[in-house]
Structure formats: structure tokens, C-alpha cells
C-alpha positions as CSV (number, residue, x, y, z in Angstrom):
1,M,-47.5,-9.1,5.0
2,E,-51.0,-10.6,5.2
3,Q,-53.7,-9.9,2.5
4,P,-56.6,-8.0,4.4
5,P,-59.9,-9.8,4.0
6,Q,-62.3,-8.9,1.0
7,F,-65.9,-7.9,1.4
8,E,-68.9,-7.6,-1.2
9,R,-70.7,-4.3,-1.0
10,E,-73.8,-6.1,0.6
11,A,-71.8,-7.4,3.3
12,L,-70.4,-4.0,4.1
13,E,-73.6,-2.3,4.0
14,Q,-75.0,-4.7,6.6
15,M,-72.1,-4.3,9.0
16,A,-72.5,-2.4,12.3
17,L,-70.6,0.8,12.4
18,P,-67.9,-0.4,14.9
19,V,-67.1,-3.3,12.7
20,L,-67.1,-1.2,9.5
21,V,-64.6,1.0,11.3
22,D,-62.4,-1.7,12.1
23,V,-62.3,-3.0,8.4
24,I,-61.6,0.6,7.3
25,L,-58.7,0.9,9.8
26,R,-57.2,-2.4,8.8
27,Q,-57.5,-1.4,5.1
28,Q,-55.8,1.8,5.9
29,E,-52.9,0.2,7.9
30,A,-52.4,-2.2,4.8
31,I,-52.4,0.7,2.3
32,Q,-49.8,2.4,4.4
33,K,-47.6,-0.7,4.5
34,L,-47.9,-0.9,0.6
35,F,-47.2,2.8,0.2
36,E,-44.0,2.4,2.3
37,E,-42.9,-0.7,0.5
38,V,-43.5,1.0,-2.9
39,I,-41.3,4.0,-1.8
40,R,-38.5,1.6,-0.6
41,L,-38.6,-0.4,-4.0
42,K,-38.6,2.9,-5.9
43,A,-35.5,4.0,-3.9
44,I,-33.9,0.7,-4.6
45,I,-34.3,0.9,-8.4
46,S,-32.9,4.4,-8.5
47,R,-29.9,3.6,-6.8
48,N,-26.5,4.6,-8.3
49,S,-22.9,4.7,-7.4
50,S,-23.2,7.7,-5.3
51,D,-25.8,6.0,-2.7
52,S,-25.0,2.4,-3.0
53,S,-22.1,0.0,-3.7
54,K,-22.9,-0.1,-7.4
55,P,-20.1,0.6,-9.8
56,P,-20.0,4.0,-11.6
57,S,-20.1,2.0,-14.9
58,S,-23.8,1.1,-14.1
59,D,-24.7,4.9,-13.9
60,L,-24.3,5.2,-17.8
61,L,-27.6,3.4,-18.3
62,K,-29.5,6.0,-16.5
63,K,-27.8,9.1,-18.0
64,S,-29.5,11.6,-20.4
65,E,-28.4,11.6,-23.9
66,K,-28.8,15.5,-24.0
67,A,-26.1,17.7,-22.7
68,R,-27.1,20.0,-19.8
69,E,-25.6,22.9,-18.1
70,E,-24.1,22.2,-14.9
71,P,-24.3,24.9,-12.2
72,V,-20.6,25.8,-11.1
73,E,-20.4,25.5,-7.4
74,E,-18.5,28.5,-5.7
75,G,-14.9,27.4,-4.8
76,K,-15.1,24.1,-6.8
77,R,-12.2,23.6,-9.2
78,K,-12.9,23.4,-13.0
79,P,-11.6,20.2,-14.7
80,G,-8.3,20.3,-16.3
81,G,-5.0,22.2,-15.4
82,Q,-5.1,24.9,-12.9
83,L,-4.0,28.5,-13.0
84,G,-0.7,28.7,-11.5
85,H,0.0,25.0,-11.3
86,Q,3.7,24.1,-11.9
87,G,4.1,21.3,-14.5
88,T,6.0,18.2,-14.1
89,T,7.1,17.7,-17.9
90,R,9.5,14.6,-18.3
91,K,13.0,15.5,-19.3
92,G,14.4,12.3,-20.9
93,F,13.9,8.6,-20.1
94,G,16.8,8.1,-17.7
95,R,18.8,5.9,-20.0
96,V,20.0,5.8,-23.7
97,D,20.4,2.4,-25.5
98,R,21.7,3.8,-28.8
99,F,23.2,7.0,-30.2
100,E,22.4,8.1,-33.8
101,L,24.1,11.2,-35.5
102,V,21.7,13.3,-37.5
103,K,23.5,15.5,-40.0
104,M,22.4,17.2,-43.4
105,Q,23.8,15.7,-46.6
106,Q,23.0,18.5,-48.9
107,C,22.4,22.2,-48.1
108,P,18.6,22.9,-48.8
109,N,19.6,26.5,-49.8
110,C,22.5,26.1,-52.3
111,G,23.0,22.4,-52.7
112,G,26.6,22.5,-51.0
113,Q,28.0,19.4,-49.2
114,S,30.7,21.2,-47.0
115,W,30.0,21.7,-43.5
116,T,31.1,23.2,-40.3
117,D,29.6,22.1,-37.0
118,I,28.5,25.0,-34.9
119,G,26.1,23.4,-32.5
120,V,24.3,20.2,-31.3
121,K,21.0,19.6,-29.6
122,T,19.7,16.3,-28.3
123,R,16.2,14.7,-28.5
124,Q,15.4,11.3,-26.9
125,T,12.7,9.2,-28.5
126,A,11.2,5.7,-27.5
127,R,10.9,3.6,-30.3
128,L,9.2,0.0,-30.8
129,V,11.9,-2.1,-32.5
130,E,11.2,-4.6,-35.0
131,K,10.3,-8.0,-33.7
132,P,10.9,-7.1,-29.9
133,I,10.9,-10.9,-29.1
134,E,13.9,-12.6,-30.4
135,I,14.4,-16.2,-31.1
136,V,17.8,-17.6,-29.7
137,E,19.0,-20.9,-30.5
138,Y,21.6,-22.2,-28.0
139,Q,24.1,-24.7,-29.3
140,Q,25.0,-26.3,-26.1
141,H,28.5,-28.1,-26.5
142,Q,29.3,-31.3,-24.7
143,C,33.0,-31.1,-23.4
144,Y,35.4,-33.4,-22.3
145,C,37.9,-32.4,-19.4
146,Q,41.4,-33.5,-20.2
147,N,42.4,-33.1,-16.6
148,C,39.9,-35.3,-14.8
149,A,38.1,-37.1,-17.8
150,T,34.7,-35.5,-16.9
151,V,32.2,-34.9,-19.6
152,V,29.8,-31.9,-19.2
153,W,27.5,-29.8,-21.2
154,G,27.7,-25.9,-21.4
155,E,25.8,-24.1,-18.7
156,M,22.7,-22.6,-20.0
157,P,21.6,-19.1,-18.9
158,V,19.5,-19.1,-15.9
159,D,16.4,-17.6,-17.8
160,V,16.1,-20.8,-19.9
161,I,14.3,-23.2,-17.4
162,G,14.4,-27.1,-18.4
163,E,12.8,-27.9,-21.8
164,Q,10.4,-24.8,-21.7
165,D,10.2,-23.0,-25.0
166,L,9.7,-19.5,-23.2
167,E,12.3,-18.1,-21.0
168,A,11.6,-16.9,-17.7
169,S,11.0,-13.1,-18.3
170,L,8.6,-13.8,-21.2
171,Q,6.6,-16.2,-19.1
172,G,6.3,-13.5,-16.3
173,M,5.3,-11.0,-19.1
174,L,2.4,-13.2,-20.3
175,V,1.2,-13.9,-16.9
176,W,1.1,-10.1,-16.0
177,L,-0.6,-9.5,-19.3
178,G,-3.4,-12.1,-18.4
179,T,-3.8,-11.2,-14.7
180,Y,-3.2,-7.5,-14.6
181,A,-4.0,-6.4,-18.2
182,H,-7.0,-8.9,-18.4
183,M,-5.8,-10.4,-21.9
184,S,-7.3,-13.7,-22.6
185,Y,-5.1,-16.4,-24.0
186,E,-6.5,-15.7,-27.6
187,K,-5.3,-12.1,-27.1
188,Q,-2.1,-13.1,-25.7
189,Q,-1.5,-15.2,-29.0
190,E,-2.2,-12.2,-31.0
191,W,0.1,-10.1,-29.1
192,L,3.0,-12.7,-29.6
193,V,2.4,-12.6,-33.1
194,Q,2.6,-8.8,-33.3
195,M,5.8,-9.1,-31.3
196,G,7.3,-11.6,-33.8
197,L,6.6,-15.0,-32.3
198,E,3.9,-17.4,-33.6
199,E,2.8,-20.9,-33.0
200,I,2.4,-20.6,-29.4
201,G,-0.9,-22.7,-28.3
202,I,-3.4,-21.8,-25.7
203,G,-2.3,-25.0,-23.9
204,T,1.2,-23.7,-23.5
205,L,-0.2,-20.3,-22.1
206,A,-2.3,-22.1,-19.7
207,V,0.4,-24.3,-18.4
208,T,2.6,-21.2,-18.2
209,T,0.0,-19.4,-15.9
210,E,-0.3,-22.4,-13.8
211,R,3.6,-22.8,-13.5
212,V,4.2,-19.3,-12.5
213,A,1.4,-19.4,-9.9
214,D,2.7,-22.5,-8.4
215,S,6.3,-21.1,-8.1
216,I,4.8,-18.1,-5.8
217,K,2.4,-19.8,-3.6
218,G,5.0,-20.4,-0.9
219,K,5.8,-16.7,-0.7
220,V,1.9,-15.7,-0.7
221,E,1.6,-18.2,2.2
222,E,4.4,-16.4,4.0
223,L,2.6,-13.3,3.6
224,A,-0.5,-14.6,5.0
225,D,1.1,-16.0,8.0
226,W,2.9,-12.4,8.6
227,I,-0.5,-10.5,8.3
228,R,-1.9,-12.2,11.3
229,D,0.4,-10.3,13.6
230,Q,0.0,-6.9,12.1
231,P,-1.7,-4.0,13.9
232,H,-4.0,-3.1,11.3
233,T,-5.5,-4.6,8.1
234,H,-8.5,-3.8,5.6
235,V,-10.8,-6.7,4.6
236,D,-13.3,-6.9,1.7
237,E,-14.9,-9.6,-0.4
238,T,-16.6,-10.1,-3.6
239,G,-18.4,-13.0,-5.3
240,W,-16.5,-15.1,-7.9
241,P,-18.1,-17.6,-10.2
242,V,-16.3,-21.1,-10.7
243,K,-18.2,-23.4,-13.2
244,G,-21.4,-21.5,-12.6
245,V,-21.4,-21.8,-8.8
246,K,-20.8,-18.5,-6.6
247,E,-17.7,-18.8,-4.7
248,W,-15.7,-15.8,-3.1
249,M,-12.5,-13.6,-3.5
250,W,-11.3,-12.1,-0.3
251,S,-8.8,-9.3,-0.1
252,F,-6.7,-8.4,3.1
253,S,-4.6,-5.2,2.5
254,G,-2.4,-2.7,4.5
255,E,0.6,-0.5,4.2
256,G,2.9,-2.4,1.6
257,Y,0.7,-5.4,1.1
258,A,-2.3,-6.9,-0.7
259,L,-3.5,-10.6,0.0
260,Y,-6.2,-12.3,-2.1
261,R,-7.7,-15.6,-1.1
262,G,-10.2,-17.7,-3.0
263,A,-12.7,-19.2,-0.9
264,D,-15.9,-21.4,-0.8
265,T,-18.0,-19.2,1.4
266,R,-18.4,-15.5,2.7
267,S,-18.5,-16.9,6.2
268,R,-16.5,-16.0,9.4
269,A,-14.5,-19.3,8.8
270,E,-12.7,-17.8,5.8
271,L,-11.8,-14.8,7.8
272,E,-10.5,-16.9,10.7
273,A,-8.5,-18.9,8.2
274,V,-6.5,-15.9,7.3
275,L,-6.5,-13.8,10.6
276,G,-6.9,-16.5,13.1
277,E,-9.7,-17.0,15.6
278,H,-8.8,-13.8,17.3
279,F,-7.2,-10.8,15.6
280,Q,-5.4,-8.5,18.0
281,G,-5.1,-5.5,15.5
282,V,-7.5,-3.1,14.1
283,L,-9.9,-4.6,11.5
284,S,-11.4,-2.1,8.9
285,S,-14.3,-3.4,6.9
286,D,-17.9,-2.5,5.8
287,D,-20.9,-3.4,7.9
288,Y,-21.3,-6.9,6.8
289,S,-22.5,-9.3,9.5
290,V,-19.6,-11.6,9.3
291,Y,-17.3,-8.9,10.7
292,N,-19.8,-7.9,13.5
293,G,-19.5,-11.1,15.3
294,Y,-15.7,-11.8,14.6
295,A,-13.2,-11.7,17.6
296,V,-11.2,-8.7,17.2
297,D,-9.8,-6.0,19.6
298,R,-10.8,-3.1,17.6
299,Q,-12.8,-2.3,14.5
300,Q,-13.4,0.5,12.1
301,K,-16.4,0.4,9.9
302,C,-16.5,2.3,6.5
303,L,-18.0,5.7,7.0
304,A,-18.3,6.0,3.2
305,H,-20.7,3.0,3.3
306,L,-22.6,4.5,6.1
307,R,-22.9,7.8,4.1
308,R,-24.3,5.9,1.1
309,H,-27.0,4.4,3.5
310,F,-28.0,7.7,4.9
311,K,-28.2,9.0,1.3
312,Q,-30.7,6.4,0.5
313,L,-33.1,7.9,3.1
314,L,-33.4,11.2,1.1
315,K,-35.6,9.1,-1.3
316,L,-37.9,7.8,1.3
317,M,-41.2,8.9,3.1
318,P,-42.3,10.3,5.4
319,K,-40.5,13.7,5.5
320,S,-38.4,12.9,8.6
321,Q,-36.6,10.2,6.8
322,P,-34.7,12.6,4.3
323,E,-34.3,15.3,7.3
324,I,-32.5,12.4,9.3
325,G,-30.4,11.6,6.2
326,Q,-29.3,15.2,5.8
327,V,-28.3,15.6,9.4
328,F,-26.1,12.6,9.6
329,I,-24.7,13.1,6.1
330,K,-23.4,16.4,7.1
331,L,-22.0,14.9,10.4
332,I,-20.0,12.3,8.4
333,D,-18.9,15.1,5.9
334,E,-17.5,16.9,9.0
335,A,-15.8,13.8,10.2
336,F,-14.1,13.3,6.5
337,A,-13.1,17.0,6.4
338,A,-11.4,16.9,10.0
339,Y,-9.5,13.8,9.3
340,R,-8.3,15.1,6.0
341,S,-7.1,18.2,7.9
342,W,-5.3,16.1,10.4
343,Q,-3.6,14.2,7.5
344,K,-2.4,17.5,6.2
345,L,-1.5,19.3,9.3
346,G,-0.8,16.7,11.7
347,D,-2.2,18.9,14.5
348,E,-3.3,16.1,17.1
349,V,-4.2,18.5,19.8
350,K,-6.7,20.2,17.6
351,Y,-8.0,16.9,16.2
352,F,-8.6,15.2,19.5
353,R,-10.3,18.4,20.8
354,W,-12.6,18.3,17.7
355,A,-13.1,14.5,18.3
356,K,-14.6,15.1,21.7
357,E,-17.1,17.7,20.5
358,F,-17.9,15.6,17.5
359,K,-18.8,12.5,19.8
360,E,-21.4,14.8,21.6
361,K,-22.9,16.0,18.7
362,V,-23.6,12.6,17.3
363,S,-25.0,11.2,20.7
364,K,-27.3,14.2,20.8
365,A,-28.3,13.9,17.0
366,I,-29.3,10.2,17.8
367,T,-31.2,11.1,20.9
368,E,-33.1,13.9,19.1
369,W,-34.0,11.9,16.0
370,M,-34.6,8.2,17.4
371,P,-38.3,8.9,18.3
372,K,-39.1,10.1,14.7
373,V,-37.4,7.4,12.7
374,G,-38.9,4.9,10.1
375,Y,-37.6,1.2,9.7
376,S,-34.6,2.1,7.4
377,A,-33.4,5.2,9.5
378,G,-34.0,3.3,12.8
379,K,-31.8,0.4,11.6
380,L,-28.9,3.0,11.0
381,L,-29.5,4.8,14.3
382,R,-29.4,1.9,16.4
383,S,-26.3,0.6,14.5
384,L,-24.7,4.0,15.2
385,K,-25.6,3.8,18.9
386,N,-25.0,0.0,19.7
387,K,-21.7,0.0,17.8
388,S,-20.3,3.5,18.2
389,E,-16.9,2.2,19.1
390,Q,-16.7,0.4,15.7
391,W,-18.0,3.3,13.7
392,W,-15.9,6.0,15.3
393,Y,-12.7,4.2,16.3
394,F,-10.7,6.6,14.2
395,L,-11.6,9.3,16.7
396,E,-9.2,7.6,19.1
397,D,-6.5,6.7,16.7
398,P,-6.2,9.0,13.7
399,Q,-3.6,6.5,12.4
400,V,-6.6,4.3,11.1
401,P,-8.6,5.9,8.3
402,P,-12.4,6.3,8.7
403,D,-13.1,4.3,5.5
404,N,-12.2,1.1,3.7
405,N,-11.0,2.5,0.6
406,R,-7.8,0.6,0.7
407,A,-9.5,-2.7,0.6
408,E,-12.0,-1.5,-2.1
409,R,-9.3,-0.1,-4.3
410,N,-7.4,-3.5,-4.1
411,L,-10.5,-5.5,-4.7
412,R,-11.4,-3.4,-7.8
413,L,-8.7,-5.2,-9.6
414,A,-10.1,-8.7,-9.1
415,V,-13.4,-7.3,-9.8
416,T,-12.5,-6.0,-13.2
417,K,-10.8,-9.3,-13.9
418,R,-13.9,-11.1,-13.0
419,K,-15.9,-9.1,-15.3
420,V,-13.5,-9.7,-18.3
421,C,-12.9,-13.5,-17.7
422,G,-16.3,-14.5,-16.3
423,G,-14.7,-16.3,-13.3
424,S,-12.7,-19.4,-13.1
425,R,-13.2,-23.0,-14.4
426,S,-12.0,-24.7,-11.2
427,M,-11.2,-23.7,-7.6
428,N,-7.4,-24.3,-8.5
429,G,-7.8,-21.6,-11.1
430,L,-9.5,-19.2,-8.6
431,E,-6.6,-20.0,-6.1
432,N,-3.9,-19.3,-8.9
433,T,-5.7,-16.0,-9.7
434,A,-5.5,-15.1,-6.0
435,A,-1.9,-15.6,-5.8
436,L,-0.9,-13.9,-9.0
437,L,-3.1,-10.8,-7.9
438,T,-1.4,-11.0,-4.7
439,V,2.2,-10.6,-6.1
440,I,1.0,-7.9,-8.5
441,Q,-0.8,-5.6,-6.1
442,T,1.9,-6.3,-3.4
443,C,4.8,-5.4,-5.6
444,K,3.0,-2.4,-6.8
445,A,2.5,-1.3,-3.3
446,Q,6.3,-1.7,-2.5
447,G,7.2,-0.2,-5.7
448,K,8.8,-3.4,-7.1
449,S,8.5,-4.9,-10.5
450,A,5.9,-7.8,-10.6
451,L,7.4,-9.0,-13.8
452,E,11.0,-9.3,-12.2
453,F,9.2,-11.1,-9.2
454,F,7.8,-13.6,-11.5
455,R,11.0,-14.2,-13.4
456,Q,12.9,-14.7,-10.1
457,A,10.3,-17.1,-8.8
458,L,10.8,-19.4,-11.7
459,I,14.5,-19.3,-11.3
460,D,15.1,-19.0,-7.4
461,P,12.2,-18.5,-5.4
462,M,14.0,-19.0,-2.2
463,A,15.5,-15.5,-2.6
464,L,12.3,-13.7,-2.8
465,S,9.8,-12.2,-0.2
466,L,6.6,-10.4,-0.4
467,I,6.7,-9.2,3.3
468,P,7.1,-5.3,3.4
469,I,10.5,-4.1,4.8
470,Q,9.7,-2.5,8.2
471,T,11.1,1.1,8.5
């Protein structure tokens, strides 16, 4: 925006009336642009997790320190247990490692010591045993075969690998603590001391992480190749510092899997490196430009992101912008409600009848409000009009959700780790983190133990697979 020319009072007084009117109109135009810019910037600084991609933790900085009475909305549930809810209290632990008899030694009433048992009740309690980590010294014998004169050593347990001081399951536990529980190497050292094991250096822990990551990378690549042929995948990405330089962590997820990839850029090349130059399935994503130009048969953009964009209009001027925001927020909420109803009832006839009427309502709303839009609202409505098949694909195929929540939930683990560790010291470190996160989240999605997967990867990786079993 160019700064309008400045005039002294005497110059203004000597101007002809038409020239003076032109100056005033230019000044008014500049003032209007500045006013709109101020409103836009005020809306940006007042954003929170409800109308942007900011995390809920950032809302704390703007919360009041004084409690206030929240109005109870009609039909809204109160927090906590609900009236009539049937509890799911746990009954035992499913196994018993040790039995212990509990008997009175002396009667608290008369001091007698003669007893007749008349009943038993049981109670299971989980206990933390002293020094959960035990140190085992294997005395490996060298033997001479009297039949064939062969000299052999006694066979070590499979969990004892080479000359490593930590057996396979403990290595898997340490990697899980560092990757999933976000424990630094210093805290892992403290944890080992509390568990009864001292004198483990940070270098040993770092090498352990790298060793486990190397053992699983082949299985991660198998999963990446498998994803290319899947009918649907969710994609998202987040920044990841490497030695002070901004790199990227990508997430590809679906039913039973979550793949993470470290990358140099946020460009389409990274997308093509995983899914290929042309993906024949459905791609769920946000509205980032990389996904707009990617060669894919079908797309579903995240309506939750779109709702946040329209919610930002509620803070803008002129009055028509908040009105547009309210109209389309209501439409998006209707779409989410109808999709949840289909998930619950599975009535496709009702769903497709609603979808047909809904498309007409959206088209009518865009036509009605397009002449009244400002810059921000116009950008959103043009996107809805020009890319309608990408925003509303779930209306054609309800098996595809209208949001990208699966990708965002999977990416949240990486974001949390990044906040704790501050990034990686090398691209190799980023790639190791991506591989470890892939195993942890994929095992979680499949109901498997990531600890057991890490253990087996160190012992016999050929017997493992991250590819979900198709049902």
C-alpha cells in the first residue's frame, strides 16, 4: 500500500475544489485500507485454539485469573460421571505372580492363638518390587564333545545380543521412554538408577537409540511402499529444527498404521516421495497449497480447518463478514452432525438424501453472499466454489471422514516430542525419530506392544511386519 502524498495547509488552501476533493477521496481510501488492516491484525493477535491451528496450551496466556460463572447450556452434559452410567470397575489384573497367605497370629480380643478357618476373601494388589532390573552374570561354559571332538560355548539367551551390556527388552524400554514418554537421556539415567542400575552413560543410551532405529528401518520402508496402494490416507506435516535449521516431519496415517518421514522441505516432492507422482486413492489433508496441485484421484479437505477460517470472520469488519461466518459455520456444523448420525445409525439412504439437499444449500449460500464479501470471506467462498469436489467429497463416500483429525492426532505425538527435545542434531537423528514414532504409533493402532516389536527387531527382524492384517 502506497503512502498518500502529504500537503501543507497553504497548498491545500490554494487548491481548486475538484483537486481538493480528489485529495480527500485518496485520503479516505487510504484510511479505509488502514482501518481494514488494523481489524485484520487485531483478529490475528486474538486468535486461539478454537479459530486457528494454535495448540490449546497457548490459550492459557489469555485466560483470566478470576473465576467466572459459566452459563449452563440446555441439553449440554455436565463434566464428570453421568447419572445412570454403568461403571466399568476393573476386576483383578488377569494374572497372579505370587500368592501370599494372610492369617492372624494372635486374637485381638483375647490374645488366643488357636484358630479355625471359616472363610477366605481375596484381594489383588500390584506392587513395585525392589530393584525391578536384575543383573545377571552368565557363566558361559566352553565344552568339548567327546563324540566328534568339537569345542563349543554354551548358547546364550536370544535377548543377550553380542557384547551389549543391556539385553534386548531393556533396550526397547529405554527407546520407548525416550521417544514416546519424551524422557531425555539424563532422565533415563535417573530412571535406571531408581530401577537399580547405575553407571550407564549417555553415550550408551544414544547408541542404543540408534541401534534400535537401524533395526526397524527396513520394516518402516516396507510400510511406506505398502501405503502407495491404499485406498485412503491422511496427511499432515509440522516443522522440525535440525541444528537450528527448519526441516519437516510428515505424517501419513490410516486404519491400522501411522508413517512418519523426516524431510528437507514442505514441498510436493516430499509428498511424491512417499505416495508416488500420482496417488490413486483418497487424500485427506488441510488446504495447504502443496496438496492442491498434487496429482490425486480424489481429495477431502478438512472441514474443521475450514470452520476455524470462517470463525475468524466473526472478528472482522464490515458487518457482512461476521454474518457470512455465522452462515457457513452453521452449514459446517450441520455437515458434522449428519456425518455423526450416519456413523451411529448407518442409514445411507437418509444420508445421501440429506447430502443432495445440503449441496443445494451450500451452492445457494455461496451465490447469495458472494457479492457482499470482503477479501478474507471472498477467498473462502471462492475456494468452496472452485474446489467443491475436494471440500465435500465425503458427501459422495461417507467412508471418508470430513476432517483430517486422524493425521493431526498422530502428528501431535511428534509435536509434543519436538517441544520437549527442541529438535534433532542431525538429519540422521530426525530420520531415527521418524522411524521410532512409526513403530510406536502403528503398534498402538494395531493393538500390539511396541516394546515387544523393538525387542524382536533386535533379535530377528525378518519375522516382523508393520503392515496391518487385512480383514
